[in-house]
Phi, psi and omega in degrees: 000117181257151179272152179294151181294138180281133177272166181291347181271358179261121180293132178294155184298332180295317179290320179296320179295318177298318179299314180293323176297320179293322176295317179296320179295319178296318178295317179299322178297321177296316179296315179298315181298318180291323182288324186259355187290337184296320185261017184254149171282173179296324177295315179297322178294316178296321179295326181275328185282336184304308179293330179290329175298320177294322177297316180294327174298316179296323177295323176295319176297323181295338177297336183267358187302322184268002180246252189266004184296142177234193185302328180297321178294319179297314181295316179298318179298316180298312183298314181295319180293327175296320177291342176272315189284315184301311177293339180293331177297312180292327177295319181291319181289331180254023184296137180276342181200176182295328180293317179294321178295315180298319179303311181286321182296324178299318179294326179287310187295325180262333183279320181297314176297327178296319178297314180299316180298325180287345177271346184295149183301323180295321180289318178301316179297323179297316182283339180263009183293160178288150181292000000 
């Protein structure tokens, strides 16, 4: 039993998985911000919201993946997510409490696979397809 040939208009599962991971990460960020915002000072809130703003930007970019997005959107998403994930490692390792660790660990656990998926050849081909 063979599967039907995929047309160029069908997003590969790798790109769809990256898109869904970015949406899940944005939602998780919203939940984390709402859960932890009560006990934070304005400085602490700003320190925690900065990486989540970048995540939400990537989620907005992910909205275009199945439409008009091209290679530039993929590259911008990768670069921004690298700026989110790399500092999260030091944040997780130097966490003062479980809430701070969870905050950073979520960005690592969901962001790193999204970056890897965006580097795969199938995803690259999807963003480099002809209009």
